[in-house]
KEZA-548004 format. One line per 8 residues: their letters; for each residue x, y, z of N, C-alpha, C, O. Coordinates in steps of 0.05 Angstrom, whole numbers. Layout:
// KEZA-548004
A> X Y Z X Y Z X Y Z X Y Z ~ ...
***
This chain:
// KEZA-548004
XXXXXXXX> 739 1314 221 754 1327 242 733 1346 247 725 1353 269 ~ 722 1356 214 710 1389 211 677 1375 224 661 1391 234 ~ 673 1359 224 635 1344 245 652 1349 275 635 1356 292 ~ 674 1347 284 671 1344 318 674 1378 323 663 1389 343 ~ 689 1391 304 687 1414 318 651 1429 297 639 1446 309 ~ 643 1424 281 607 1438 283 597 1419 305 576 1430 313 ~ 602 1395 322 584 1393 347 593 1405 364 579 1420 378 ~ 625 1400 368 630 1418 392 620 1455 404 621 1465 427
XXXXXXXX> 609 1469 370 610 1491 370 569 1481 371 554 1488 389 ~ 562 1466 351 530 1468 354 518 1460 391 494 1462 398 ~ 545 1451 411 537 1443 434 534 1453 458 518 1447 476 ~ 558 1476 457 559 1498 463 548 1517 461 546 1532 481 ~ 529 1528 424 514 1544 424 486 1533 439 474 1553 448 ~ 470 1507 444 457 1500 456 453 1507 486 434 1519 495 ~ 473 1498 499 473 1505 518 468 1544 533 454 1556 549 ~ 490 1550 516 488 1577 522 464 1585 526 456 1593 548
XXXXXXXX> 448 1582 500 427 1596 496 400 1575 514 376 1582 511 ~ 406 1554 528 390 1544 550 391 1557 584 376 1557 603 ~ 424 1569 576 432 1583 601 418 1620 614 417 1632 635 ~ 406 1626 569 399 1643 574 369 1647 579 361 1667 592 ~ 353 1629 569 316 1621 567 325 1616 602 309 1631 613 ~ 339 1603 621 344 1598 658 337 1636 664 320 1648 678 ~ 352 1642 650 361 1669 656 330 1680 665 318 1680 687 ~ 321 1690 634 304 1692 626 274 1690 636 254 1704 632
XXXXXXXX> 277 1674 645 251 1664 652 267 1666 688 248 1680 696 ~ 276 1663 702 282 1666 735 285 1705 732 281 1717 753 ~ 289 1715 716 280 1754 714 257 1748 708 248 1748 731 ~ 235 1743 692 214 1745 699 185 1739 716 163 1749 715 ~ 200 1712 735 182 1711 765 198 1723 776 196 1717 800 ~ 224 1749 771 227 1768 794 212 1794 782 196 1805 797 ~ 214 1805 758 191 1819 757 159 1815 763 149 1833 777 ~ 143 1797 756 122 1788 766 120 1792 800 104 1807 811
XXXXXXXX> 130 1785 807 134 1789 835 140 1813 858 134 1815 882 ~ 161 1837 829 161 1865 844 133 1877 833 120 1885 852 ~ 119 1881 806 100 1891 799 83 1863 819 74 1876 838 ~ 80 1852 821 50 1842 837 51 1861 862 33 1876 869 ~ 85 1855 881 85 1889 907 71 1910 894 50 1913 908 ~ 71 1924 877 81 1939 871 35 1940 872 17 1953 883 ~ 37 1922 855 6 1931 852 -9 1922 884 -26 1939 889 ~ -9 1908 897 -10 1906 927 -9 1927 938 -29 1937 948
XXXXXXXX> 12 1940 939 10 1967 953 -4 1990 953 -12 2004 972 ~ -7 1997 915 -29 2011 903 -66 2004 918 -86 2017 922 ~ -58 1977 921 -86 1977 926 -90 1976 951 -113 1976 960 ~ -74 1975 962 -79 1976 1001 -87 2005 999 -107 2016 1006 ~ -56 2017 983 -70 2045 999 -99 2070 984 -104 2092 993 ~ -114 2052 959 -123 2067 944 -144 2060 967 -157 2078 978 ~ -148 2029 976 -169 2028 991 -165 2036 1027 -185 2047 1037 ~ -142 2031 1046 -141 2056 1060 -158 2078 1058 -171 2084 1078
XXXXXXXX> -158 2088 1040 -166 2115 1032 -192 2135 1021 -198 2159 1018 ~ -206 2100 1019 -226 2093 1026 -251 2081 1052 -276 2080 1055 ~ -227 2072 1066 -248 2050 1073 -219 2061 1102 -195 2062 1103 ~ -242 2067 1119 -227 2061 1154 -224 2024 1165 -241 2009 1174 ~ -200 2023 1160 -189 1998 1177 -183 1986 1206 -159 1983 1213 ~ -200 1981 1220 -194 1966 1251 -177 1945 1258 -180 1922 1249 ~ -159 1951 1274 -136 1938 1282 -114 1920 1268 -92 1923 1258 ~ -134 1896 1274 -104 1876 1237 -123 1875 1219 -115 1856 1206
XXXXXXXX> -135 1880 1212 -150 1885 1190 -144 1896 1157 -153 1894 1134 ~ -130 1906 1166 -103 1930 1134 -85 1897 1141 -87 1883 1121 ~ -72 1886 1159 -56 1866 1154 -66 1843 1135 -52 1835 1116 ~ -94 1833 1142 -110 1818 1140 -131 1816 1110 -140 1796 1098 ~ -132 1847 1103 -143 1847 1070 -115 1838 1057 -111 1815 1050 ~ -98 1856 1055 -71 1863 1041 -57 1826 1046 -56 1816 1023 ~ -52 1813 1059 -61 1781 1057 -77 1776 1039 -69 1765 1019 ~ -100 1781 1043 -115 1767 1018 -115 1782 999 -130 1769 984
XXXXXXXX> -110 1796 990 -95 1813 954 -88 1803 953 -96 1786 938 ~ -62 1798 966 -39 1779 959 -35 1756 941 -20 1750 922 ~ -60 1740 959 -71 1710 959 -81 1720 932 -70 1715 911 ~ -102 1734 937 -120 1732 915 -106 1738 886 -117 1731 865 ~ -79 1752 884 -73 1761 858 -49 1735 845 -32 1738 828 ~ -56 1712 860 -26 1691 870 -47 1677 849 -42 1672 826 ~ -71 1673 861 -91 1659 848 -100 1663 818 -100 1646 800 ~ -106 1680 817 -118 1692 796 -97 1691 772 -100 1683 749
XXXXXXXX> -73 1703 786 -57 1700 767 -42 1665 755 -25 1662 738 ~ -54 1646 770 -45 1624 753 -41 1619 730 -64 1612 726 ~ -33 1616 715 -38 1607 695 -50 1577 684 -64 1574 663 ~ -42 1558 701 -59 1524 690 -83 1531 703 -96 1520 685 ~ -97 1538 714 -127 1549 719 -137 1570 687 -132 1593 679 ~ -155 1547 677 -177 1553 662 -193 1583 668 -198 1591 691 ~ -200 1599 643 -220 1621 650 -243 1607 665 -244 1617 687 ~ -270 1581 660 -292 1576 678 -274 1572 700 -284 1582 720
XXXXXXXX> -252 1563 705 -251 1562 742 -239 1582 759 -241 1582 783 ~ -220 1604 739 -214 1639 750 -236 1648 766 -239 1651 790 ~ -257 1652 732 -291 1664 746 -299 1658 765 -309 1676 780 ~ -300 1625 773 -306 1614 795 -295 1618 823 -307 1614 844 ~ -268 1626 819 -245 1629 837 -263 1653 849 -274 1650 871 ~ -266 1678 832 -259 1698 830 -296 1707 846 -297 1730 856 ~ -321 1691 849 -342 1700 860 -337 1679 881 -353 1686 898 ~ -326 1659 888 -320 1661 927 -302 1675 935 -297 1677 959
XXXXXXXX> -282 1690 911 -257 1710 935 -278 1732 944 -277 1744 966 ~ -297 1737 925 -302 1773 921 -313 1775 955 -311 1793 972 ~ -335 1734 955 -351 1737 981 -336 1743 1001 -343 1758 1019 ~ -308 1729 1001 -299 1727 1024 -279 1747 1042 -270 1748 1065 ~ -275 1766 1005 -268 1801 1017 -282 1821 1029 -275 1840 1043 ~ -319 1808 1013 -333 1819 1038 -336 1811 1069 -344 1825 1087 ~ -326 1781 1068 -332 1782 1100 -303 1789 1111 -297 1782 1134 ~ -283 1803 1095 -261 1807 1120 -280 1843 1133 -277 1854 1155
XXXXXXXX> -299 1855 1106 -307 1879 1123 -332 1889 1134 -354 1884 1124 ~ -329 1904 1155 -355 1900 1170 -377 1912 1146 -374 1921 1124 ~ -396 1910 1159 -435 1920 1151 -424 1960 1133 -423 1965 1110 ~ -420 1975 1154 -403 2005 1144 -383 1993 1132 -395 1988 1111 ~ -364 1986 1128 -332 1991 1102 -357 1981 1083 -363 1997 1065 ~ -372 1959 1084 -383 1946 1061 -404 1967 1044 -410 1965 1020 ~ -415 1985 1064 -440 2003 1040 -423 2023 1037 -430 2038 1019 ~ -403 2031 1050 -384 2059 1038 -370 2046 1029 -350 2058 1037
XXXXXXXX> -358 2020 1012 -345 2018 989 -364 2007 967 -358 1999 945 ~ -391 2009 982 -407 2008 952 -416 2030 945 -432 2030 926 ~ -410 2051 956 -424 2072 936 -392 2094 923 -386 2117 917 ~ -381 2071 926 -352 2087 900 -352 2050 873 -339 2029 868 ~ -371 2063 868 -374 2036 845 -346 2014 827 -345 1990 820 ~ -327 2034 824 -315 2028 806 -287 2018 830 -266 2007 822 ~ -293 2022 855 -271 2018 881 -288 1982 890 -280 1960 894 ~ -320 2000 888 -334 1968 888 -323 1941 873 -313 1919 877
XXXXX> -331 1952 857 -327 1928 822 -299 1927 814 -295 1911 796 ~ -283 1937 820 -256 1925 821 -245 1902 847 -224 1890 843 ~ -257 1899 871 -250 1881 894 -278 1867 898 -284 1853 918 ~ -293 1872 880 -325 1842 884 -336 1850 852 -346 1867 839 ~ -327 1823 852 -350 1813 822 -367 1800 824 -381 1795 804
***
């Protein structure tokens, strides 16, 4: 009888612990998404203060930066893969801007290196 009660308590404890871990994982994903959106918003404000956007350029850059964040935060990629990916993404970022915008961005070394490495 004692063993049956202990087994029941162990099962209950295990299922409670599993549910808590699952909730923590879901909360982490939510927090990660919120943090990513806040970072994206501040990046866009920072860029818009320095570079003038034309037409749909702002939306294109915002979509690109969101995709870039998701890709570079992918935990399944190795450091080497992320470095290679970052080089390609830097070229793509520059292709979204016109020559005047690129030149203006280059005058701000901090901002330039943040988006182009």
